C-alpha positions in Angstrom: 93.6 -43.4 -10.4 96.9 -43.8 -8.5 98.6 -41.8 -11.2 97.2 -38.4 -10.4 94.4 -38.4 -13.0 92.6 -35.1 -13.9 89.9 -36.6 -16.1 88.4 -40.0 -17.1 86.8 -40.9 -20.4 84.5 -43.9 -20.2 83.4 -46.5 -19.2 81.4 -48.3 -21.7 78.6 -49.5 -19.5 76.2 -48.0 -17.0 76.9 -50.6 -14.4 80.7 -49.7 -14.3 79.9 -46.1 -14.5 77.9 -46.3 -11.3 81.0 -47.7 -9.6 83.5 -45.3 -11.1 81.3 -42.4 -10.4 81.6 -43.0 -6.6 85.4 -43.0 -6.9 85.7 -39.8 -9.1 83.3 -38.1 -6.8 85.7 -38.6 -3.8 88.8 -37.5 -6.0 87.0 -34.6 -7.7 87.8 -35.9 -11.2 85.4 -35.3 -14.1 84.1 -38.5 -15.7 83.2 -38.2 -19.3 81.1 -41.2 -20.4 80.3 -41.8 -24.0 78.2 -44.9 -23.6 76.6 -45.0 -20.0 73.0 -44.1 -20.8 71.4 -44.9 -17.4 69.2 -41.7 -16.5 70.0 -42.2 -12.8 73.7 -41.3 -13.5 72.5 -37.6 -14.2 71.2 -37.2 -10.6 72.9 -34.9 -8.1 74.4 -38.0 -6.4 77.1 -38.0 -9.2 78.2 -34.3 -9.6 81.3 -35.3 -11.5 79.6 -37.5 -14.0 79.4 -36.0 -17.5 77.4 -37.6 -20.3 79.2 -37.2 -23.5 76.7 -39.3 -25.5 74.0 -37.8 -27.6 71.2 -38.9 -25.3 70.4 -41.0 -22.3 67.8 -43.7 -21.8 65.1 -41.1 -21.0 65.3 -39.5 -24.5 65.7 -43.0 -26.1 62.6 -44.4 -24.3 60.7 -41.3 -25.4 61.5 -42.2 -28.9 60.3 -45.8 -28.3 57.1 -44.5 -26.8 56.5 -42.2 -29.7 56.9 -45.2 -32.1 54.6 -47.3 -30.0 51.8 -44.7 -30.0 52.4 -43.8 -33.7 51.2 -47.3 -34.6 48.3 -47.1 -32.1 49.6 -49.8 -29.7 48.6 -49.5 -26.0 50.7 -52.2 -24.3 54.3 -53.4 -24.6 56.3 -56.3 -23.1 59.8 -55.2 -22.1 62.7 -57.7 -22.1 65.7 -56.3 -20.2 68.8 -57.2 -18.4 68.3 -57.1 -14.7 70.9 -54.5 -13.6 71.2 -50.7 -13.1 71.2 -50.2 -17.0 68.2 -52.3 -17.6 66.0 -51.2 -14.6 66.8 -47.6 -15.4 65.7 -48.0 -19.0 62.5 -49.7 -18.1 61.5 -47.1 -15.6 62.1 -44.5 -18.2 60.0 -46.4 -20.7 57.2 -46.8 -18.2 57.1 -43.0 -17.6 57.2 -42.2 -21.4 54.4 -44.7 -22.1 52.2 -43.4 -19.3 52.4 -39.8 -20.8 51.1 -41.3 -24.0 48.3 -43.3 -22.3 50.1 -46.6 -22.9 51.8 -48.9 -20.5 54.3 -51.6 -19.9 51.9 -54.7 -19.5 54.6 -57.3 -18.7 58.4 -57.0 -17.6 60.7 -59.8 -18.5 64.1 -59.4 -16.7 66.9 -61.9 -16.9 70.2 -61.8 -15.0 73.4 -60.6 -16.9 74.9 -64.1 -16.8 71.8 -65.8 -18.0 72.4 -68.8 -20.4 70.4 -69.6 -23.5 68.0 -71.9 -21.7 67.1 -69.3 -19.1 66.4 -66.8 -21.8 64.2 -69.3 -23.7 62.2 -70.0 -20.6 61.6 -66.2 -20.1 60.5 -65.8 -23.6 58.0 -68.8 -23.2 56.3 -66.7 -20.5 56.3 -63.7 -22.9 54.3 -65.8 -25.5 51.6 -66.3 -23.0 51.0 -62.6 -22.6 48.6 -60.5 -24.5 50.9 -57.9 -25.9 52.9 -58.7 -29.0 55.0 -55.6 -29.0 58.3 -56.5 -27.5 61.0 -53.9 -26.5 64.4 -55.3 -26.0 66.7 -53.3 -23.7 69.9 -55.4 -23.0 73.6 -55.4 -23.4 75.0 -56.2 -26.9 76.7 -59.4 -25.6 73.3 -60.9 -24.5 71.0 -59.2 -27.0 71.6 -61.5 -30.0 71.0 -64.4 -27.6 67.5 -63.0 -27.0 66.6 -63.0 -30.7 68.1 -66.4 -31.2 65.8 -67.8 -28.6 62.9 -65.9 -30.0 63.5 -67.3 -33.5 63.7 -70.8 -32.1 60.2 -70.2 -30.4 58.7 -68.8 -33.6 58.4 -65.3 -32.2 60.0 -63.6 -35.2 57.0 -64.5 -37.3 54.2 -62.3 -38.5 52.2 -60.7 -35.8 55.1 -59.7 -33.5 56.7 -56.4 -33.1 60.3 -56.2 -32.0 61.8 -52.8 -31.0 65.4 -52.8 -29.8 67.2 -49.8 -28.2 70.4 -48.5 -29.6 72.5 -51.5 -28.5 71.4 -53.4 -31.6 72.5 -50.6 -34.1 75.8 -50.4 -32.3 76.3 -54.2 -32.5 75.5 -54.2 -36.2 77.5 -51.1 -37.1 80.7 -52.5 -35.5 81.5 -54.6 -38.5 81.3 -54.0 -42.3 79.5 -55.8 -43.8 77.3 -56.8 -40.8 77.6 -60.3 -39.5 75.2 -62.4 -41.7 74.3 -64.6 -38.8 73.3 -61.6 -36.7 71.3 -60.2 -39.5 69.4 -63.4 -40.0 68.3 -63.2 -36.3 66.9 -59.7 -36.4 64.9 -59.5 -39.6 62.0 -57.0 -39.3 63.3 -55.5 -36.0 63.0 -51.7 -35.5 66.0 -50.2 -33.7 67.5 -46.8 -32.8 70.8 -45.3 -33.5 72.2 -42.1 -32.1 72.0 -39.5 -34.9 75.2 -38.0 -36.2 75.0 -35.8 -39.2 77.3 -36.6 -42.1 80.3 -34.3 -42.2 83.8 -34.2 -43.7 85.3 -34.8 -40.2 83.2 -37.8 -39.7 84.1 -39.3 -43.1 87.9 -38.5 -42.4 87.8 -40.3 -39.0 86.1 -43.4 -40.2 88.5 -43.6 -43.1 91.6 -43.2 -40.9 90.1 -45.7 -38.4 89.6 -48.3 -41.1 93.1 -47.8 -42.4 94.6 -48.3 -39.0 92.7 -51.5 -38.3 94.4 -54.8 -39.0 90.9 -56.3 -39.2 89.4 -54.4 -42.0 85.9 -55.4 -41.1 85.8 -53.4 -37.9 84.2 -49.9 -38.1 83.2 -47.1 -35.7 79.7 -47.1 -34.5 77.9 -44.3 -32.8 79.5 -44.9 -29.5 83.0 -44.9 -31.1 82.3 -41.5 -32.6 81.0 -40.2 -29.3 84.2 -41.5 -27.6 86.3 -39.5 -30.1 84.4 -36.3 -29.3 84.6 -37.1 -25.5 88.5 -37.2 -25.7 88.5 -33.9 -27.5 86.1 -32.5 -25.0 88.4 -33.4 -22.1 91.5 -32.1 -24.1 89.8 -28.7 -24.9 88.7 -28.3 -21.2 92.3 -29.0 -19.9 93.7 -26.7 -22.5 91.4 -23.9 -21.5 92.0 -24.6 -17.9 95.8 -24.2 -18.3 95.5 -21.2 -20.5 93.5 -19.5 -17.8 96.4 -20.0 -15.5 95.1 -23.0 -13.7 97.4 -25.2 -11.6 97.3 -29.0 -11.2 97.7 -30.0 -7.7 96.7 -33.0 -5.7 96.2 -33.5 -2.0 95.7 -36.5 0.3 92.3 -37.4 1.7 92.6 -38.5 5.4 89.5 -40.7 4.8 91.4 -42.9 2.3 93.7 -44.8 4.7 95.4 -48.1 4.2 94.0 -50.8 6.5 95.9 -51.4 9.7 96.8 -55.0 8.8 98.3 -54.0 5.5 96.8 -57.1 3.8 94.5 -55.1 1.4 95.6 -54.8 -2.2 93.4 -51.6 -2.8 96.3 -49.2 -1.9 93.7 -46.5 -1.0 96.5 -44.4 0.6 98.0 -43.8 -2.9 94.9 -42.0 -4.2 95.0 -38.3 -4.4 92.2 -35.6 -4.6 92.4 -33.3 -7.6 92.3 -29.8 -6.0 91.2 -28.1 -9.2 88.6 -30.7 -10.2 85.7 -28.4 -9.8 87.3 -25.7 -12.1 88.0 -28.3 -14.7 84.5 -29.6 -14.5 83.3 -26.1 -15.2 85.5 -25.9 -18.2 84.1 -29.2 -19.5 80.5 -28.0 -19.2 81.4 -24.9 -21.2 82.2 -27.1 -24.3 81.0 -25.7 -27.5 82.6 -27.0 -30.7 81.8 -29.1 -33.8 82.9 -32.6 -33.5 82.4 -35.7 -35.6 79.0 -36.3 -34.1 77.9 -32.7 -34.8 77.6 -29.7 -32.5 78.9 -30.5 -29.0 77.4 -28.3 -26.3 75.5 -29.1 -23.1 71.9 -28.5 -22.3 70.7 -26.0 -19.8 70.9 -28.6 -16.9 74.7 -29.0 -17.8 74.5 -32.9 -17.4 74.0 -34.1 -21.0 74.5 -32.9 -24.5 71.8 -30.7 -26.0 69.4 -31.8 -28.8 69.4 -35.6 -28.5 68.3 -37.3 -31.7 68.0 -40.8 -33.1 67.7 -42.5 -36.4 64.8 -45.0 -36.6 66.1 -48.1 -38.4 64.5 -51.2 -39.9 66.6 -54.3 -40.3 65.9 -56.2 -43.5 67.8 -58.3 -46.0 71.5 -57.8 -45.6 71.4 -54.4 -44.0 69.4 -51.7 -42.3 67.1 -49.2 -43.8 66.4 -45.7 -42.2 62.6 -45.1 -41.9 62.8 -41.8 -40.1 64.2 -39.7 -37.3 63.4 -38.8 -33.8 64.4 -35.7 -31.8 63.3 -34.2 -28.6 61.7 -31.2 -30.3 60.4 -32.6 -33.6 59.7 -36.2 -32.4 59.1 -38.6 -35.3 59.8 -37.2 -38.7 61.1 -38.3 -42.2 63.2 -35.1 -42.2 66.6 -35.0 -40.5 66.5 -33.1 -37.2 68.0 -29.7 -36.9 69.3 -28.0 -33.7 66.6 -26.4 -31.6 68.4 -23.1 -31.8 67.8 -23.0 -35.6 64.2 -21.7 -35.8 61.9 -23.0 -38.4 58.6 -21.7 -39.6 55.5 -23.4 -38.3 54.5 -24.3 -41.8 57.7 -26.3 -42.0 56.9 -28.4 -39.0 56.7 -32.1 -40.0 53.7 -34.2 -39.0 54.5 -37.3 -37.1 55.3 -40.0 -39.7 57.6 -42.7 -40.7 58.4 -44.5 -43.9 56.9 -47.9 -44.3 58.4 -50.7 -42.2 58.9 -54.3 -43.1 57.9 -56.2 -40.0 58.7 -59.8 -38.9 57.2 -62.2 -41.4 58.0 -59.8 -44.2 54.7 -58.0 -44.0 54.4 -54.2 -44.5 51.0 -54.0 -42.6 51.5 -52.8 -39.0 50.8 -55.7 -36.8 47.7 -55.4 -34.4 50.1 -55.7 -31.5 48.2 -57.9 -29.3 46.5 -61.2 -29.1 44.5 -63.0 -26.5 46.9 -64.4 -24.0 47.8 -68.0 -24.5 47.9 -68.7 -20.8 44.8 -71.0 -20.6 42.5 -68.3 -19.2 39.6 -67.2 -21.3 38.2 -63.6 -21.1 36.2 -63.2 -17.8 32.9 -61.7 -18.8 30.7 -60.2 -16.0 27.0 -60.7 -16.8 24.3 -59.1 -14.8 22.0 -61.7 -13.1 18.7 -60.0 -13.9 15.6 -61.2 -12.1 13.1 -59.1 -14.3 12.7 -58.5 -18.0 15.1 -61.4 -18.6 14.7 -60.9 -22.3 17.7 -58.6 -22.0 20.2 -60.8 -20.2 20.0 -63.4 -17.4 20.9 -66.8 -16.3 20.6 -69.7 -18.6 20.9 -73.4 -18.3 22.8 -73.7 -21.6 26.6 -74.2 -22.0 27.2 -70.3 -21.8 25.3 -69.9 -18.6 23.7 -66.7 -19.8 21.4 -65.7 -22.6 19.4 -62.8 -23.9 19.4 -60.0 -26.3 22.7 -58.5 -25.0 24.5 -61.8 -25.0 23.4 -62.5 -28.7 24.6 -59.0 -29.7 28.0 -59.7 -28.0 28.4 -63.1 -29.7 27.4 -61.7 -33.0 30.0 -58.9 -32.7 32.8 -61.4 -31.5 32.0 -63.5 -34.5 33.0 -60.7 -36.9 36.4 -60.2 -35.3 39.3 -61.6 -37.4 40.6 -63.5 -34.4 39.1 -66.0 -31.9 38.0 -64.7 -28.5 37.7 -67.3 -25.8 35.2 -66.1 -23.2 33.7 -67.3 -20.0 30.4 -65.7 -18.8 30.3 -65.1 -15.0 27.0 -64.1 -13.5 27.1 -61.0 -11.2 24.2 -60.8 -8.7 22.4 -62.9 -6.1 19.4 -63.8 -8.2 17.0 -62.2 -5.7 17.0 -58.7 -7.2 18.8 -57.0 -10.1 22.5 -56.2 -9.3 24.0 -52.8 -8.9 25.4 -52.0 -12.3 27.8 -49.5 -11.0 29.3 -52.2 -8.8 29.6 -54.3 -12.0 31.5 -51.6 -13.8 33.9 -51.2 -10.7 34.6 -54.9 -10.9 35.8 -54.5 -14.4 38.0 -51.5 -13.4 39.5 -53.5 -10.4 40.4 -56.4 -12.7 37.9 -58.8 -11.2 36.3 -59.1 -14.7 37.9 -58.4 -18.0 34.6 -57.0 -19.3 31.0 -56.6 -18.6 28.4 -57.6 -21.1 24.8 -56.7 -20.6 22.3 -53.8 -20.4 25.0 -51.5 -19.0 24.3 -47.8 -19.6 27.1 -45.5 -20.7 27.2 -42.7 -18.2 29.9 -40.2 -17.3 31.1 -41.6 -14.0 31.5 -45.1 -15.5 33.5 -43.8 -18.5 36.1 -42.5 -16.1 37.1 -46.0 -14.9 36.3 -48.2 -18.0 36.2 -48.1 -21.8 32.9 -48.7 -23.5 32.2 -50.0 -27.0 30.0 -48.2 -29.4 26.4 -48.2 -28.1 24.4 -51.0 -29.6 21.1 -49.7 -28.1 19.9 -46.1 -27.8 18.7 -45.3 -24.4 17.7 -42.5 -22.1 15.6 -41.7 -19.0 11.9 -41.3 -19.5 8.9 -40.8 -17.1 6.1 -43.4 -16.8 2.8 -42.3 -15.3 -0.8 -43.8 -14.9 -3.2 -42.4 -17.3 -7.0 -42.4 -17.7 -9.1 -42.1 -20.8 -10.7 -38.8 -21.0 -14.0 -38.7 -22.9 -14.7 -35.9 -25.4 -17.5 -33.3 -24.8 -19.6 -30.9 -26.7 -17.2 -28.1 -26.4 -14.2 -29.9 -27.7 -14.1 -27.5 -30.6 -12.9 -24.8 -28.3 -9.9 -26.7 -27.0 -7.3 -25.9 -29.7 -7.1 -22.3 -28.6 -6.7 -20.8 -25.1 -9.1 -18.2 -23.9 -6.7 -15.4 -24.6 -6.1 -16.7 -28.1 -9.8 -16.8 -28.8 -10.4 -13.3 -27.5 -7.5 -11.7 -29.5 -8.6 -13.6 -32.6 -12.2 -12.3 -32.4 -11.1 -8.8 -31.7 -8.8 -8.8 -34.6 -11.6 -10.0 -37.0 -13.7 -7.0 -35.9 -10.8 -4.6 -35.9 -9.7 -5.6 -39.5 -13.3 -5.6 -40.7 -13.7 -2.0 -39.3 -10.4 -0.9 -41.0 -11.5 -2.3 -44.3 -14.9 -0.6 -44.1 -13.2 2.7 -43.4 -10.8 2.3 -46.3 -13.6 1.2 -48.7 -16.5 3.4 -47.6 -15.8 6.3 -49.9 -14.9 4.2 -52.9 -17.1 1.0 -52.8 -20.9 1.2 -52.9 -21.1 -2.2 -51.3 -19.8 -0.6 -48.0 -22.4 2.2 -48.1 -26.1 2.5 -47.0 -27.9 3.0 -43.9 -26.1 2.8 -40.5 -27.7 -0.5 -39.9 -26.7 -1.9 -43.3 -23.1 -0.7 -42.8 -22.9 -2.2 -39.3 -24.1 -5.5 -40.7 -21.6 -5.2 -43.5 -18.8 -4.8 -41.0 -19.7 -7.9 -39.0 -20.4 -10.0 -42.0 -17.2 -9.0 -43.8 -15.1 -9.6 -40.7 -16.0 -13.1 -39.9 -16.6 -14.3 -43.5 -12.9 -13.9 -44.2 -12.4 -16.6 -41.9 -13.7 -19.0 -44.5 -12.6 -16.8 -47.4 -16.4 -16.4 -48.2 -16.7 -12.6 -48.2 -18.9 -11.5 -51.1 -17.8 -7.8 -51.0 -15.1 -6.8 -53.4 -12.4 -4.3 -52.4 -11.6 -1.6 -54.8 -9.2 0.7 -52.9 -5.5 0.0 -52.9 -5.2 0.4 -49.1 -8.1 -1.9 -48.6 -6.6 -4.7 -50.8 -3.2 -4.2 -49.0 -4.8 -4.8 -45.5 -7.0 -7.7 -46.8 -4.1 -9.6 -48.3 -2.1 -9.5 -45.1 -5.2 -10.4 -43.0 -6.0 -13.4 -45.3 -2.5 -14.7 -44.9 -3.0 -14.5 -41.0 -6.3 -16.2 -41.3 -4.8 -19.0 -43.4 -2.2 -19.6 -40.7 -4.7 -19.5 -37.9 -7.1 -21.8 -39.8 -4.4 -24.4 -40.5 -3.3 -24.4 -36.9 -6.7 -24.8 -35.6 -7.6 -27.6 -38.0 -4.4 -29.5 -37.1 -5.0 -29.1 -33.4 -8.6 -30.0 -33.5 -7.9 -33.0 -35.6 -5.3 -34.2 -33.1 -7.7 -33.7 -30.3 -10.7 -35.5 -31.9 -8.8 -38.4 -33.6 -5.9 -39.2 -31.1 -6.8 -40.9 -27.9 -6.8 -38.3 -25.2 -5.2 -39.2 -21.9 -5.0 -37.1 -18.7 -2.4 -37.4 -15.9 -1.3 -35.3 -13.0 2.3 -35.1 -14.4 2.9 -33.7 -17.9 6.7 -33.9 -17.9 9.9 -33.5 -16.0 9.1 -29.9 -14.8 5.8 -31.1 -13.2 7.5 -34.1 -11.7 10.2 -31.9 -10.1 7.7 -29.4 -8.9 5.6 -32.0 -7.0 6.5 -33.6 -3.8 5.2 -37.0 -4.7 7.3 -40.1 -4.5 9.2 -41.3 -7.6 10.0 -44.9 -8.4 13.2 -46.2 -10.1 14.5 -49.6 -11.0 16.7 -51.6 -8.7 20.4 -51.2 -9.6 19.6 -48.3 -12.0 21.8 -45.2 -12.4 18.5 -43.2 -12.4 18.7 -42.8 -8.6 22.1 -41.1 -8.6 21.2 -39.1 -11.6 18.0 -37.6 -10.1 19.9 -36.9 -6.8 23.0 -35.3 -8.2 21.7 -33.7 -11.5 18.1 -32.9 -10.7 18.5 -32.3 -6.9 15.7 -34.7 -6.0 15.8 -35.5 -2.3 16.5 -39.2 -1.5 13.4 -39.3 0.6 11.2 -39.0 -2.6 12.9 -41.9 -4.3 11.6 -45.5 -4.0 13.5 -48.6 -5.3 11.2 -50.9 -7.3 11.5 -54.1 -9.3 10.0 -53.9 -12.7 7.3 -56.4 -11.7 6.2 -53.9 -9.1 5.8 -51.0 -11.4 2.1 -51.6 -12.3 1.0 -52.0 -8.7 2.9 -49.0 -7.5 1.6 -46.7 -10.2 -2.0 -47.9 -9.7 -1.9 -47.3 -5.9 -0.6 -43.8 -6.4 1.3 -41.6 -4.0 -1.6 -41.4 -1.5 -1.9 -45.1 -1.0 1.8 -46.1 -0.7 2.7 -46.1 -4.4 4.4 -43.6 -6.6 3.3 -40.8 -8.8 5.6 -41.7 -11.6 8.6 -43.9 -12.5 11.9 -42.8 -14.0 13.7 -45.6 -15.9 15.5 -46.2 -19.2 13.7 -46.2 -22.4 14.3 -49.9 -23.4 12.9 -51.2 -20.2 10.0 -48.8 -20.4 9.1 -49.8 -24.0 9.1 -53.5 -22.8 7.0 -52.6 -19.9 4.4 -50.5 -21.8 4.1 -53.2 -24.4 2.0 -55.3 -21.9 0.7 -52.5 -19.7 -1.6 -50.3 -21.8 -2.9 -48.3 -18.9 0.5 -46.5 -18.5 2.2 -44.2 -20.8 5.3 -42.1 -21.0 4.8 -38.4 -20.4 7.1 -35.5 -21.5 10.3 -36.0 -23.5 13.3 -38.2 -23.0 15.5 -36.0 -20.8 18.9 -37.9 -21.1 20.7 -39.3 -24.1 22.9 -42.3 -23.7 23.1 -45.9 -24.7 24.1 -49.4 -23.7 27.6 -50.7 -24.4 30.0 -53.4 -23.4 32.4 -52.3 -20.7 36.2 -53.2 -20.8 39.2 -52.3 -18.8 41.0 -49.1 -19.7 42.9 -49.1 -23.0 41.6 -52.5 -23.9 42.1 -52.9 -27.8 39.1 -55.3 -27.8 36.8 -52.3 -27.1 37.8 -50.6 -30.4 37.5 -53.8 -32.5 34.1 -54.6 -31.0 32.8 -51.1 -31.7 33.7 -51.6 -35.4 31.9 -55.0 -35.3 28.8 -53.4 -33.7 28.7 -50.8 -36.5 28.8 -53.7 -39.0 25.9 -55.4 -37.2 23.9 -52.2 -37.5 24.6 -51.7 -41.1 23.8 -55.2 -42.3 20.6 -55.4 -40.3 21.7 -58.2 -37.9 21.3 -55.9 -34.9 17.6 -55.3 -35.7 17.0 -59.0 -36.3 18.4 -59.8 -32.8 16.2 -57.1 -31.4 13.1 -58.5 -33.1 14.0 -62.0 -31.8 14.1 -61.0 -28.2 12.1 -57.9 -27.8 8.8 -58.5 -29.7 6.1 -55.8 -29.0 3.1 -56.8 -27.0 -0.6 -56.0 -27.5 -0.3 -52.3 -26.8 0.5 -49.8 -29.4 3.9 -48.4 -28.5 3.4 -45.5 -30.6 1.0 -44.0 -28.0 3.8 -43.8 -25.5 4.5 -40.2 -26.3 3.1 -37.1 -24.7 -0.4 -37.7 -23.2 -1.7 -34.3 -23.8 -1.4 -32.0 -26.8 -0.5 -28.3 -25.8 -3.2 -25.9 -26.5 -2.3 -23.1 -29.0 -1.8 -19.8 -27.2 -1.1 -16.2 -28.2 2.7 -16.5 -27.8 2.8 -18.6 -30.9 0.9 -16.1 -33.1 1.6 -12.6 -31.6 4.0 -11.9 -34.5 1.2 -12.5 -37.1 -1.2 -10.3 -35.2 1.6 -7.6 -34.9 2.1 -7.7 -38.7 -1.6 -7.3 -39.4 -2.0 -4.6 -36.8 1.0 -2.5 -38.2 -0.4 -2.8 -41.7 -3.8 -1.6 -40.6 -2.2 1.3 -38.8 -0.1 2.3 -41.8 -3.2 2.1 -44.1 -5.2 4.3 -41.8 -2.5 6.9 -41.5 -2.2 7.1 -45.2 -6.1 7.3 -45.6 -6.7 10.0 -43.1 -3.7 12.0 -44.3 -5.2 12.1 -47.8 -8.6 13.0 -46.4 -7.2 15.9 -44.4 -5.4 17.1 -47.6 -8.7 17.0 -49.5 -10.6 18.7 -46.7 -8.1 21.5 -46.5 -8.5 22.2 -50.3 -12.4 22.0 -49.8 -12.3 24.6 -47.1 -9.9 26.9 -48.8 -11.3 30.4 -49.4 -14.3 30.2 -46.9 -15.3 33.5 -45.5 -14.3 35.4 -48.7 -17.9 35.2 -50.2 -19.0 33.2 -53.1 -21.8 30.9 -53.7 -22.0 27.5 -51.9 -22.2 24.4 -54.0 -25.6 22.8 -54.7 -24.9 20.0 -52.4 -24.5 22.5 -49.5 -27.0 25.4 -50.2 -26.3 26.9 -46.8 -22.7 27.6 -45.7 -21.9 28.4 -42.1 -19.4 31.0 -41.0 -15.9 29.7 -40.7 -15.9 30.1 -36.9 -19.0 27.9 -36.5 -17.6 25.0 -38.3 -17.2 21.8 -36.3 -16.0 18.2 -36.5 -19.3 17.4 -37.9 -18.3 19.1 -41.1 -15.3 16.8 -41.3 -17.3 13.7 -40.6 -19.8 14.8 -43.3 -16.9 15.3 -45.7 -15.4 11.8 -44.9 -18.8 10.3 -45.5 -18.9 11.7 -49.0 -18.3 9.5 -52.0 -14.8 10.0 -53.4 -16.2 11.2 -56.8 -18.5 13.7 -55.0 -15.8 15.0 -52.9 -13.6 15.6 -56.0 -16.4 17.3 -57.8 -17.1 19.5 -54.8 -13.5 20.5 -54.5 -13.4 21.3 -58.3 -16.6 23.3 -58.2 -15.4 25.2 -55.1 -12.2 26.1 -56.9 -14.2 27.3 -59.9 -16.5 29.4 -57.8 -13.6 31.0 -55.9 -12.0 32.1 -59.3 -15.3 33.6 -60.5 -15.9 35.5 -57.2 -12.3 36.9 -57.5 -13.0 38.1 -61.0 -16.3 39.8 -60.1 -14.7 41.5 -57.1 -11.8 42.7 -59.3 -14.3 44.2 -61.9 -16.3 46.1 -59.2 -13.2 47.5 -57.8 -12.1 48.9 -61.2 -15.5 50.5 -61.7 -15.4 52.3 -58.3 -11.9 53.6 -59.1 -13.0 55.1 -62.4 -16.1 56.9 -60.9 -14.0 58.4 -58.1 -11.5 59.6 -60.6 -14.3 61.3 -62.7 
């Protein structure tokens, strides 16, 4: 730097880059680094630092995070060198994993000068952790020492996952063929390499480099290619700077003074500030050319090259195999990345995938990625210390310290797992009353317990802080109320229908009977006779259709049309009445003041709930029930509180979960559930967030359900009592009302109306023909020897015509027509005679 430097290419490590960056900042000299990948170097603190590499550790760790989530792993252990480079990479990895709902579960740093023994001790601690996914972010000089220690500890065997950052690919690519000893240490490791597309310039450079080397085994790795482009980047920038008329001048900085005593060897007074450093930096940022690493141009922020991309490599045998690519816009793919500026159709977008990987232990199946930590501590299981209904879960004098239905389900599920799960059951509660289950869940979330096993309901607030397994019991809130047997009475047959339903049904029987009488009266002799006989016929026909016992036949088309529709309506009404009456007379009838949730909310009576249950918060927050109405009860106090009732210090009803209620009702026959279950949930085992055990146990619970073991455990602990649990449904059947049948009545009424319109339209047409020609003379028919003048005709004539039989009406109309023609003929003859006489 004493020699009037205008640009610096390098250094090869992030640690040295931090130091040099402070110097070039003072001297205004651009620093083009092809190997320093620490993300912190891109901050505004180092304005003259230019990253000439294809990506920094932020993009590299994003690729690692995508690999981790691609295989479904949630936690990783990161092994790194404890310097700026290592710490910066770990921070970037933590941020990338957090965005993917994964995390760094354990950090294993070691100093840059650590020996083999120190690294081995560190890895021993790693083996005691739960995660088996290890990310190695170190320098090439210490990286192989990590894998040597890992192999000696048996950590390169099946079950482990090793992901190395780009340092490993750089180390392996530095020699051809790769060092056999190094290859033997990293079998099955997945690593990253900065992606450089194949090109003629790249092949030419590597060939010339190999020819120039005395040691023919040395080759250019990705960082060597980036260094070549970095030199060209600086040369092009200087060339453009000079072509634009730029001058290279230096000036002294008064702050850089030689120490007074003159004993310092730093010689700071010889350093000079590059006056045109900012202009040259600008030229560097405008770089846009094609180098041996591909297109060289900077991203929008101007601090690093655009379109970072990596190859995903798998070490195996005597070389490495590419299993995919990663880029910042396409992420994991088996297709080579293209620059973002080259637009592709959405149909060409690749799904996230990689080719198969051969993992440590020469297995192609992706490892599970975790085991139970080998640190001597079993899984801490919080168990509710119930004091009532201990069949579900409670304290036990056995070696486990807890027993019950929930414990047996958990043990059976754990037994199906393909790995051992050491557990320790820890009671939660004081043994005086049932514990607060929300507090138990919070203990799991706060790492006091690793899991909670018991009758823990899966509700929304709890799922926000813990992960639940698949429910092993269906549950929900129901209402329990005291009931009394109601004796039947002599008028029970009226109960199926409401008063309105009875009234409308009776009215329609009469209405349809009258309509059928009108339609059949002119055609059917069975519907004629004296007024008294016809009235009796209407009533008899109307109500006999209820039993399909009417003896009168219908002969008219309209009458049959109305009757068919009415018989269909009667069939539906009869079936509904029979079903409802059967239910009333055969099922035990119970009466209660509360019929369901709506009735409970509308009243002001106190409501009981179980100690520690979420029912209290649900009723207060979701149903807006005042806290003053809620009364905390132990299950042993349910019967007493319900029998006392709200007026004697008890409760009107109890809201609790269905499994508790079923067990309570099995021994208390004087209580029943009312209404329907108004929440749907279940019981599950709670684990800390992102615990892989929750997923495996969910699969095991489904297996228990399918093979019948879940039901056998249920029958072992929760045998029904002497009460019939099937009676725990609604305590009163709803009466059938008009709202259920108004559609049928509407159809029948419309059919009757249409039939009457057609009938009377035809009658009026016939009546018009019958009256045609009145007032013009002629002889009246025999049936009507006396004809009134047209002006004196009244509605009585129409009624008389309607009352005629159809055949009689047709004969009268025919005879009337014949008489009219005869009269017109006589009148015509008389007129002709008069005309002849007058002529004569």
